[in-house]
N, C-alpha and C positions, 0 to 999 in steps of 0.2 A: 503494498502499499506504499509506506512513504518512496517508493523509487518509483511508482504511479506519479505521485505529487510532484516529484520532482522533475520529469518528464514533459508532465504540465505547466510546468513553471517556465519550460525553454519555450511556449507557442506561445506565437502573436494572438492579440487582441482579435483578429479577425479567423485566425485557423481554431482557437480555443470557443468561438462563435459556432464556425464551420462545423468543426465535429462533433458540438453539443447536438448542434441541431438534427446534423445525420443519425447521430443515438437517439435520439427520442423516435425519428423516424425508423430505424431497426427497432425499438423498447413495441413498438406496435406491432408492426408483424410478429414478432413474438409472441405479445399478449394475443393475436388475433389464432393463431397457432396454436397454442393454450387449450382458448376457448373450441376452436375445431376439436383439441385431443379428447377436452369434458365432454362435449355434447356424446362423443364417438362410443366414449368409458361408460356412458350413462347407458344409451344404448344397449352393449353390449351386456355390461350388468354387471363387471368384471371389477368392482369395487367390493360386493360380496365375499368372490372370494380372498378380497389380501385381508378379510375379517371387519368389512366396517359396513353399516346399518341405513347407509346414503353416501349419495356424493357429498354433501354436503362432512359425512364423519371424517371421509376421506379426504376433502379438501383440507383442512382442520388439520388430523392424526397426523397425516401420510403426509400431504405438500407441506404443511405448514401453515396454511396461510394461514392469518386472526381470522375468526368468525364475521367482521364486517366485508375484509377483501374474498372470502370463498364467496359469500353470498352476494356480492355484486358479479361475481365472476362466474358465477352459476345460472343467475338471473341474465344475465346479457349473453351469455353461450343460448341459452333455449328461447330469448329473443331474434338472434342469430338465424334458427333451424326457421323460423316460420317470417322474420321479415331479412333475405339474405341482401338486402338492397344496401344494410345495416352496414357490412363490411366492407365495399368502399369507402364510403363516409365516415368510417369509425378511421382506415390506413390514412384517413387525406386530415384527419383531426377536426370534422367538421364533430363527432357525437364524441364523447366517450364512455367507459368503461362508468363513471354516474349518470352521465344524463340517459345510457340505454336505459340502466338499472333503474333508475327514477320514475319511466317515462315505462315501463316493459309493461305492466298489466294496465296505463290506459291503452297502447298502441292497440293493446292484445283484444279488449275491448272498442275496441274505434271510436273511441271518445279524443284519442290525440294523432292526431298525423303523424309521421317519421318524421315529413320535411318540417314539421313546425319547431321539431328538437335540434335542429342544424346551429352550429355557431350560438351557441349559449350556452349557459352558466348552470351550473345545478341548481344554483337560485333559482334562475330563473324558468327550469327547465318545473323545477316542486311547483310554483307558483301558476305555471302555462297546468298543470295536471288537475293543482285543488279547483282552480279555477271550473273548468270541466266538467272533473269525476263529480258522483253525489258525494255527500259529505262522509264517512266511516266512522261511527263510536270509536273514542278515544283506545291507542294499547295499553295491553295489560302491561304494567310494572312487576318485576319482580326484583327488588334491592338488599343486603344486608346492610344494617342500620348499625351506626356503635353507642350505645346505650352510656352517658357521661360516667364512670365510677366517684364516690364520692371523695371531698378532699382529704377527712379519713376515716379511712373503713373502720365500722365497728367492729368488724372483726380481722384478724390478721388475714385467713386465708379468704378470705373474700372474695369471687369472683365476677368478674362484669358479665354482665349478663348479652347476651348473644340473639337478637332478634333481627327480624326479615319484615323489612315493610315492603304492603300489596296493595297495587292501585288501581282498579277496573273498575266496569259500570254495569251494573245491572238494566233490564227495561222494566219498566214499570210494576207488571205482574210480578216478576220475582221478589222485587223490595216487595208486593202487599204482601206477599206468600214469606220473606224474611221475617217481616215486623209480625204475620202473623205468628208464627213459628218464637219470636221472639214474649211474644205475650204468653203463650202454651209455656216456655221456659220459666218465666218469671218466678216462678216457686222454685226452684229446682237447681237455679246456678243461686244462690244468697245471694241475691237480691240486686250484683251487680248484672245489668242488661248494657252494658256497651257491647259493641260490633262484633270485642275480639270474645270475649265472654262468650256468648253465644253460637257463634261459628264455631267456635273453639269444642262446645256443649255437641253439638250437629257432629264434629267429625267425630266424637265417641262414640256419637251414640251410635253413627254409622258404623263404625267400622268393628264395633259390639254385638251389631246388630247381624243373629242367626241368617246366613244364604237359606234361600228356598229351594228344595233339593229340586232336582230337576227327577217328573214323575217317571219319566224313558230311562231307567237307571239299569238296564239288564243289561247284562254282560255283551252282546253283540249291536249294543249303542254307544256311541260319543262321547257319552256321561265317562266325570273325572270324578274319585270318588271328594270329599274335600279335603279328607285329610290324606288323601295323595297330592292333588295342587300344594298345598301344606308343604307336606315335603320335600318336595322337586323343588319349591318355590325357597327353603329354605336350603336345600344341596348345592343350589343352583346361583348360592348368592344374591337372588332377584336382578339377575341381569342376564341381559344374551349368553346363552355359553359358547357359540360357536368359537373353533379356534383355528385360523390361516394357516397354511401349509406353515411357515417361519413362525407359525408361532400367536401371531398378532390378531389380541382379542377382542373379541367386538365389546365395546363399551353402555350400547342399548339398552336403557335402565324404563323407559317407558312402553306402550302397547304391545308387550309381548306377550307370547300366544306359548299351549301348552301343546309341541309336537310328536307325534311318537319316530321314536329313530327306525322301527319297523311300520312301516306304513300301514295304520288303523288299512285303509281301502285294501292294505293285502295278508288283514290276517293280526296285525299287529295291539298286542294288545296295552289295555289303560292301565298301566301298573308303574310302580317306582324306578323300575330298570326303564323300562321302552320310552319312557318321560323325559323331555326333558324340557329349556325355556331355550324360546326362540324367538328374536326382532322379527317381523313381518315380512325383511326384506331375506332371513336367513331361510326360513319356514318355506317361503316359495324357494328359494335356492336350493331346499334339501326334496323339495318335490322336484325338482326339475331335474336333481340329478337322478330320482329313481323312475320316472314317470317319460321326462324329456322336454324340452324348452316346446317342442312347438305342440305337444297333448297338453302341457296348463295352459300356457300363452289359449290356448283354443276353449280351454274348462272357463279360463278365467273372463274368456269375453260372452261364452252365449249364457253364464251364468248368471 
């Protein structure tokens, strides 16, 4: 790096500016090539074999992009598939990753034309999209917050409480249901009727409530007994247990599905040894590996 800086110091002002201009052009070519690679990688679904639950997961964990950088590239790549004219505009600098990603949804919905975002800044495109699209509900925001410790702790080992700030909106009907639930719980939460207290109590009741058993719980059904589900979930650590050939572990913890190692359709049993937790992407991959991709694609298309 030091040698590179020394070499740059030998360039004249004109040479330095020309070299930088060429590099930015080369950068756009490389970025566009990356976008095409992302589209092809997603089309083949090979991020799954590599141990990732989605293209976004692959970009952040494997390619080491930040979440925002990964999101922009994936959104822009998908927009190129639908609007190939963006390619030339991107190469000549008329549009950028940020402006494409910002307007992608609006362009897809035909509320914004590609020509309208050319030679505009991200802020200008944001204003354009906001003016033309139907107002959306505010985004949900979840973030950790720091609770200040007292200047003089009451107890030497007293720890600072860890809390999370959650911000979201409710429909009027949902809020009315919440108020009704708050009224019904008023005698069971020691008189404290804060949103947090009611929310905590509702979660407690939900998690403790017995699950309704499937009436069709015979051995030839897909029903999985509660105890078996619990054992499998605990054994697999509450996350997708897919591991790639190079040892990469899938990190997905949401939308998990109970997968039969030996497929149920092929006579596999619904017991602890034959069940595992998989994310939707790896559950589908497992089915493709057993039945064939064309068969699964046809089944999904007609289901």
